[in-house]
N, C-alpha and C positions, 0 to 999 in steps of 0.2 A: 970378742970375748969368748973365753973356754967356760963352758957352763960345768957346775960341779955335777956329780953323778946322783947325789940324795940332797934332800931338803928338809927342814922342819916343815911341818903342817899340823892341822887340826882336822881330825877324822869324826865321823859320827860311828860311835863302836856300836850302838844298837838304837833303834827307834825308842826316843822317850824324851825326858826333860833335858834342861841345860846340863847336867851332870853327865850326860853321855858324850859330850864333845871332850876328846881325849887328845893330848899331843902324839904325835908320831912321826916317822921317818918314812918319806916317799921318794921314789925316783923323780928326778927333775924332768919336765916334759920336754920333748923334742919337737920344733915346729915343721908342720908339713907345708904344702904349697898354699901360699897365700895367708899363712899364719904368723904370728909373733910370739915370743916369750917374753913376758914381762917380769922383771925383777921387782917383787912388790914392796913398796914402802908403807903403804896403808891400804887396808881393805874395809869397804862399806859392810855393815851388818844390817840386814833388812828382814822384814816379815818372812819373805820366801824362804829364807835360811832356816827360820824356826820351824815352818811348815815341814823343810826337808827333814830336819832333825827328829821331828815327830812321827816321820813316816808317812806323811801326806802330800808330798810334792817330788815325785821321783825325777831325777836328772833325765834330760833326753838321751837318746842312744849316742854313744861316742863322746859324751861329755864326762868330766871329771866327777867321781863321786863325793869329792870334798865340797864341803859348802862355800859360799862365797861368789857373788854376782857382779861385784864391781871392785876395782882396784885402781890405785895411781902407783907410779913408780918409773923405771927406765926400761928401755927396749934391751933385752939381754942376747935375743937371737932372733933371726928373721928366717922365714923359709923361702923357698924358691918362688919367685914372680912379685916378691914384695918390694916396691920401689919407693913408696912414700916414706917408709921409716927405715932408720939405720940405728945400729948399736949405740947406745948412750942417749937417744932422745927421751925426753921426759914426756909421759902421756898419761891419761887416764883412759880407762877402757871398761866396757861391758863384756861380762865374762859368761860363758855357759856354765860355769862352776868352777871351782878350785881356787877361789880367792883367798881362803884360809891357809895361805901357805908362802913360802919364801919365793916361789916362782909360779907364774900361772900362764895358761895357754890360752889365746883367743884369735879370731880372725882380725887380719890387719885392718879391716875396713871397720871394725867395731871400736877402734882407738880414736881418740881425739887427743888435739894437743892441750897442755894445760893452758887455761885461760891466763890471759896477760895479767900479772899482778897477783897471782892466787899461788899458794903453796900445795904440796902433795897431799897434805892431811885434809884440806878443803876439797880439792879436786877428786879425792877418792869417794866423796859423797854426791858426786854428779850424774855418773852414767845411769844407774837403775832408776832413780827417780826422774831424771831429765827424759830418758827414752820412754819411761811409762807416761808421764805428763803430756809430752809432746804428741805421742802417737794416739792417746786416748782423749785428750782436751782439744787438741788442734786438728789432728789428721782425722781421726775417727769421729769426734764430738762437734767438729767445724765451728768451734767458738770464734764469735766476730766481735769487734769493738761496740760497746753500747749494749751488748747482752747481758742478761742476768745470769750469773754462774754461782752454783752453789756447790762447795766441797765438804765432805764430811771428814771428820779427823784432821781439823785444819792444823794442828800442830805435829802431826806425823811428818816424817821425811817427805812422803807423797804431798801431804797437805801444804807444807810451808812452800814448796817448790810450786804448786799450782797456784797457791794464791798470789805469789809474785809474779808469775809469768803471766797469768790471765790479767792481773792489775796493769802490767807493763804493755800488754796488748790492747788496752783500753776497755776492758769488760768491767761491768759492776760485780763486785765480788762478795759472796756471803760464805760464811764458813761455820761450822759446828765444833765445839770443843767442851771438854768436861769440867772446866773450871773458870773463875773470874780471870785468874793468872793466864791461863791459856787463851782465853778470849782476848785479852789485852796483847798477846803476841800476835794473834792474827789481825787485830786491826793495824798494828804497828806495821806489819808486812805488807798491808793494802787492802785487807777486806774492809768494806764499808760498814758491814754490820757483822758482828760475831755472836753467835746463838750459843748459849750455854744449854746444852741438851739436857741436863739434869734439872734445869729450871724453867726452860722455855720450850715452845713447840715449834719448830722449824717449819712446819707445814703451814700454819697459820701467818707466821711472819712472811714466808715467801708468797703466799696467797695474796696477802694485803699489799705486796709489791708488784702484783700482776702475774706472779708464778716465776718459776725459773726456766730459763731458756735451755740451760744444760746443767745436768747434775752429775757430778763423779762421785761414785760411791764404793766403798770397801768393806762397808758393814753388812749388808744384806740381810737375811731373816726378816723381821718384822718392818725393817726400814723400806722394803721393797714397795709394798703398797702406799706406805706414806710418801715415798718419793713421787709415784705417780701422781697422787693428790696435789703434791706441791709444785709439779710442772705447769708450765703455761701451755695453751694449745699449741700444738706443733712443736712443743718440747721434746728434748732427748735425754735419755738416761744412759749412762755408761758405767757398767759395772766391771771392776777390776779386782775383787776379793769378796769372801764371804766369811767375815769375823763371826757372825751370829747364824751362818749356814746357809746353804743355796736352795733350800726348798721352802716354798711358801704359797699360800692360795692367793690367786689374784683375778680380779674380774677385768678380762681382756676387752669387755664392751666399751670400758672407759678409754683403753688405749686406741680402740677403733674410731670412736665418736670424736675424740678430740685429737687425732691423727699424731699420736706419739710415737716415738722411735726408743725402744729399748735394744741396746747392743752391749758390747763389752769385748774384752780381749785378755789373753795372757801374753807375757812378753818372751818368756824363756824358749817355748817351742817354735817360735816363728823362724823363718829360714834365715840364712845367712845374708841373702840378698835384701829380704825385709829389714832386717836390722840395719844393714848398711844405708839403706834409703833414709830410714830414721836419723842415723848419724850425719848425713849430709844436710837435712833439714836443721839439725840442731846447730851445726857448725856455721851454717849460713844466717840463721835467724835468732838463735839463742846465745851462742857464744859470745857476740859483740856486747850483749846485755850484761854478760858476767864481766867481761873485760871493762865494761864502763862503770861496774859497781850498782848497777840498777837492779840486778838480781844476785843473790849470794845463798851459799848453803847455810842453813841454821845448825850450828853444832851443839849436841848435847854432852857428849862424853867420849873419851878416849880409853881403851884397855890395851893391855900388851897381848900379843897373840895367845901366849898360854893361859891368858884368862878369859878366852872365848865364852867360857860358860857364864862367867859374871857378866859380860857384854849382852848375852841372851837375856839374863835375868833382868837387867836394865831395859832391854827393848821390848819385853813382854809385861813390865810394870805399868802403872798408871801414871808415873810422874815424869817420864821423860819427854822433852821437847825437841824435835828435830833429830839429827842423824848421830848414831853411835858408830865409831870406828875402831878397828884394830890397828895397833902400831906393830908392823912386821919387822921392817929393816931398822 
């Protein structure tokens, strides 16, 4: 395939709200050794995109300044040394940036085949959430069958994925959400108990069950000491974001006395090799669940590429459930 010289894309014109997302024309990327260029059909919209738009999440060195960390489409070009993929292959991929565009560049090892029976629209929702959940809940958090697992934000893209995967691997799943409607979605996905955080105290509910063995949190702030109280002895807290801020006063004596583990990670700055290892685990252990229909992305809404600002408003509002996507091709 001969690539065009330029492409449609969405740029961040300046740090700010959704209105700073503007259509633009950019050069089509060229693959280097070990890389592929994806002709984007759909791109996922995620919280880190909104953070980058606001000026709070800079791309790593060498990455595209355009937002967009996941996409699905067809391989348009391959770089030197790429043997697995060929032009025309349908894939979904984790991106270092640049997904809000007609073409996007990524490492070949960060692309995965479209799960059997799934379309490109749904597959575009998989990489960012699956990579994040797999590395934090299973690789870092070490979740095992029979353990009590609590995920906050149960109807977010991360939450809906975490509930389904934890349930599929035999954990007892608890989730917080902000309405009875959202709680019903959590239980339908596999949570044995959904907690309306506006009406109920997740700390008391988990303590009554013996405490959480693992908590996945993206709220931070005042949730940090509450999470510690909600953990069982020897429990683990994995922090992946801070919607309420990263700074809080915490009594670490309780962490010591109860042998608790507090850890966390961010995905985007990790090395090419680290992300490739996550992709290998996903293809081996999660992709069969997707092909079998035991796990599936929860879709909220779709917007055309030139309405990326509206997609961000939907993402940052209180009503969305599951994933928001941009239709590019």
